C-alpha positions as CSV (number, residue, x, y, z in Angstrom):
1,X,129.2,74.3,100.0
2,X,130.2,74.1,96.4
3,X,128.1,75.2,93.5
4,X,125.0,73.0,93.4
5,X,122.9,72.2,90.3
6,X,119.6,70.5,90.0
7,X,117.6,69.5,86.9
8,X,115.1,72.1,85.8
9,X,111.5,71.1,86.6
10,X,108.4,71.8,84.5
11,X,106.3,74.8,85.7
12,X,103.6,72.5,87.0
13,X,106.1,70.9,89.5
14,X,106.8,74.2,91.2
15,X,104.6,75.8,93.9
16,X,101.2,76.5,92.4
17,X,100.1,79.0,95.0
18,X,97.6,81.5,93.8
19,X,98.4,85.2,94.3
20,X,95.2,85.7,96.3
21,X,96.6,83.4,98.9
22,X,99.2,86.0,99.9
23,X,96.7,88.6,101.4
24,X,94.3,85.9,102.5
25,X,97.1,84.2,104.5
26,X,98.3,87.5,105.9
27,X,95.0,88.7,107.2
28,X,94.2,85.2,108.6
29,X,97.5,85.2,110.5
30,X,96.9,88.7,111.8
31,X,93.5,87.7,113.1
32,X,94.7,84.6,114.7
33,X,97.6,86.4,116.3
34,X,95.4,89.1,117.8
35,X,93.0,86.5,119.2
36,X,95.7,84.2,120.6
37,X,98.2,86.8,121.8
38,X,95.8,89.5,123.2
39,X,96.2,88.3,126.9
40,X,100.0,88.7,126.6
41,X,100.0,92.2,125.3
42,X,99.6,94.0,128.6
43,X,102.6,92.1,130.2
44,X,104.8,92.5,127.1
45,X,104.1,96.3,126.8
46,X,103.8,97.2,130.5
47,X,106.9,99.4,131.3
48,X,106.8,98.7,135.0
49,X,106.8,95.0,134.6
50,X,110.0,93.2,135.7
51,X,112.5,93.0,132.8
52,X,112.7,89.2,132.8
53,X,108.9,88.9,132.9
54,X,108.4,91.4,130.0
55,X,111.2,89.7,128.0
56,X,109.6,86.3,128.4
57,X,106.2,87.7,127.6
58,X,107.6,89.3,124.4
59,X,109.2,86.0,123.4
60,X,105.9,84.1,123.9
61,X,104.0,86.8,122.0
62,X,106.4,86.5,119.1
63,X,106.2,82.7,119.2
64,X,102.4,82.9,119.0
65,X,102.5,85.5,116.2
66,X,105.1,83.6,114.2
67,X,103.5,80.2,114.8
68,X,100.3,81.7,113.3
69,X,102.3,83.0,110.3
70,X,103.9,79.7,109.5
71,X,100.9,77.6,110.3
72,X,98.6,79.7,108.1
73,X,101.2,79.6,105.3
74,X,101.4,75.9,105.4
75,X,97.6,75.6,105.5
76,X,97.2,77.7,102.4
77,X,100.1,76.0,100.6
78,X,98.5,72.6,101.2
79,X,95.4,73.7,99.4
80,X,97.4,73.3,96.1
81,X,99.1,70.0,96.9
82,X,101.4,68.7,99.5
83,X,104.0,71.4,100.2
84,X,107.6,70.4,100.1
85,X,110.5,72.0,102.0
86,X,112.0,73.4,98.8
87,X,108.8,75.1,98.0
88,X,109.6,77.5,100.9
89,X,113.3,77.8,99.9
90,X,114.5,75.2,102.4
91,X,117.3,73.8,100.3
92,X,121.1,73.9,99.8
93,X,122.6,76.3,97.4
94,X,126.1,77.3,96.2
95,X,127.8,78.9,99.3
96,X,129.9,81.6,97.8
97,X,127.2,83.1,95.5
98,X,124.6,82.9,98.2
99,X,126.8,84.4,100.9
100,X,128.0,87.1,98.5
101,X,124.5,88.2,97.7
102,X,123.4,88.1,101.3
103,X,126.4,90.2,102.4
104,X,125.8,92.7,99.6
105,X,122.2,93.1,100.7
106,X,123.2,93.6,104.4
107,X,125.8,96.3,103.5
108,X,123.3,98.1,101.3
109,X,120.6,98.1,103.9
110,X,123.0,99.2,106.7
111,X,124.3,102.0,104.5
112,X,120.7,103.2,103.9
113,X,119.9,103.0,107.6
114,X,123.0,105.1,108.5
115,X,122.0,107.6,105.9
116,X,118.4,107.8,107.1
117,X,119.4,108.1,110.7
118,X,121.9,111.0,109.9
119,X,119.4,112.7,107.6
120,X,116.5,112.7,109.9
121,X,118.5,112.6,113.2
122,X,116.5,109.6,114.2
123,X,116.9,107.4,117.2
124,X,118.4,104.1,116.1
125,X,116.1,101.1,116.2
126,X,118.0,99.4,119.1
127,X,116.7,102.2,121.4
128,X,113.3,100.4,121.2
129,X,114.7,97.3,122.7
130,X,115.2,97.1,126.5
131,X,116.6,94.3,128.4
132,X,118.8,94.7,131.5
133,X,118.7,91.3,133.2
134,X,120.4,88.3,131.7
135,X,117.1,86.4,131.5
136,X,115.4,89.3,129.8
137,X,118.3,89.8,127.4
138,X,118.3,86.1,126.4
139,X,114.5,86.1,126.0
140,X,114.4,89.2,123.8
141,X,117.5,88.0,121.9
142,X,115.8,84.7,121.1
143,X,112.7,86.5,120.0
144,X,114.2,89.0,117.7
145,X,117.3,87.2,116.4
146,X,116.1,83.6,116.1
147,X,112.3,83.3,116.1
148,X,111.4,86.5,114.1
149,X,113.9,86.0,111.3
150,X,113.1,82.3,110.8
151,X,109.4,82.5,110.8
152,X,108.9,85.9,109.2
153,X,111.2,85.0,106.3
154,X,109.4,81.7,105.8
155,X,106.1,83.6,105.6
156,X,106.9,86.9,103.9
157,X,109.5,85.6,101.5
158,X,109.0,81.8,101.4
159,X,105.2,82.0,101.0
160,X,103.8,85.6,100.6
161,X,106.3,86.7,98.0
162,X,106.4,83.4,96.2
163,X,102.5,83.4,96.0
164,X,102.6,86.9,94.5
165,X,105.1,85.8,91.9
166,X,102.6,83.4,90.5
167,X,100.8,86.4,89.0
168,X,103.0,89.5,89.3
169,X,106.4,90.4,87.9
170,X,109.4,90.7,90.2
171,X,109.2,94.4,91.0
172,X,105.5,94.4,91.5
173,X,105.7,91.5,93.9
174,X,108.7,93.1,95.6
175,X,106.9,96.4,96.2
176,X,103.8,94.7,97.6
177,X,105.8,92.5,99.9
178,X,108.0,95.4,101.1
179,X,105.0,97.6,101.8
180,X,103.2,95.0,103.8
181,X,106.3,94.0,105.7
182,X,107.0,97.6,106.6
183,X,103.5,98.4,107.7
184,X,103.4,95.5,110.3
185,X,106.3,97.1,112.2
186,X,103.9,99.6,113.8
187,X,106.2,100.0,116.8
188,X,108.1,102.6,114.7
189,X,105.1,104.8,114.0
190,X,106.8,107.6,115.9
191,X,109.7,107.5,113.4
192,X,108.1,106.9,110.0
193,X,111.4,107.2,108.2
194,X,112.4,103.9,109.7
195,X,109.7,102.3,107.5
196,X,111.9,103.2,104.6
197,X,114.7,101.1,106.0
198,X,112.4,98.2,106.8
199,X,110.9,98.3,103.3
200,X,114.3,98.4,101.7
201,X,115.4,95.5,103.8
202,X,112.3,93.5,102.7
203,X,113.0,94.4,99.1
204,X,116.6,93.2,99.3
205,X,115.5,90.0,100.9
206,X,113.0,89.4,98.1
207,X,115.6,90.0,95.4
208,X,118.1,87.7,97.2
209,X,115.4,85.0,97.5
210,X,114.5,85.4,93.8
211,X,118.1,85.1,92.8
212,X,119.2,82.2,95.1
213,X,116.0,80.4,95.8
214,X,117.3,80.0,99.4
215,X,115.3,81.1,102.4
216,X,118.4,80.6,104.5
217,X,120.0,83.6,102.8
218,X,117.0,85.7,103.8
219,X,117.1,84.4,107.4
220,X,120.8,85.3,107.6
221,X,120.2,88.8,106.4
222,X,117.3,89.3,108.8
223,X,119.3,87.8,111.8
224,X,122.3,90.1,111.0
225,X,120.0,93.1,110.8
226,X,118.3,92.4,114.1
227,X,121.6,91.5,115.8
228,X,123.1,94.9,115.0
229,X,119.8,96.5,116.1
230,X,120.2,94.7,119.5
231,X,123.8,95.7,120.2
232,X,122.9,98.8,122.2
233,X,120.8,96.9,124.7
234,X,122.5,93.4,125.1
235,X,125.6,93.3,123.0
236,X,127.2,90.0,124.2
237,X,123.9,88.0,124.1
238,X,123.1,89.5,120.7
239,X,126.5,88.6,119.2
240,X,126.4,85.1,120.5
241,X,122.9,84.4,119.3
242,X,123.5,86.1,116.0
243,X,126.6,84.1,115.2
244,X,124.9,80.9,116.1
245,X,122.0,81.7,113.7
246,X,124.4,82.6,110.9
247,X,126.3,79.3,111.4
248,X,123.0,77.4,111.4
249,X,122.1,79.1,108.1
250,X,125.3,77.5,106.6
251,X,125.1,74.1,108.2
252,X,121.3,73.3,108.1
253,X,121.1,73.5,104.3
254,X,123.9,71.0,104.0
255,X,121.7,68.5,105.9
256,X,118.8,69.2,103.5
257,X,120.9,68.8,100.3
258,X,120.3,70.2,96.9
259,X,116.7,70.7,95.8
260,X,115.0,72.6,93.0
261,X,114.5,76.3,93.3
262,X,111.0,77.5,94.0
263,X,111.5,79.9,91.1
264,X,111.9,79.1,87.4
265,X,115.3,79.7,85.9
């Protein structure tokens, strides 16, 4: 993609989501997820369950959770007019600038992660993922490398952060988004230092989104992060799925074409 330009729009033409919609949407999505996904929790978390069954249950649970996130985000966004794809950062941007910022964010987060792991002698995040059968590996890979990055970025950066930016300055919105995103990863409660890495990842994703206006950059960062986290459990499947997601983050925006940024210049 070459550098793309789009005429500036008046402020009224951009997403007019109120800041209160961010926490309202978040807690609504949490409640809906708990209600809809509760029957699947025992299967997904049961250690003696067959690997393939647990992997598929995890995939379905994440699908339920993330369908709730996106559905609630679109619902709240529609309260202030018909939402457009570019409101959520679904648009084409200049390839080299976007790719460069995404790569810089990935390297910074990985550097911090390595430092945290060495400093605290922490088990790496991939130790939390277990999948020994091919079916289980594919199911978990789809869940954490495809579904989670796409839907979580659409919600936490595309909607949650953008709604906060209606009222708050950049760093205030970044801190709120990062804190909430870190807290939801309760599976790392035994290693609280991992929350620092997750919060740093969320902060970098917010800044890249602010600069590029492209949610695809955030999805690529998220997918790369989760791919590396999966290498210890199912490396081949993780690499294949991760590469496909990164390729999609380049090709899909081309189909959408240039659109305005959800942020003012």
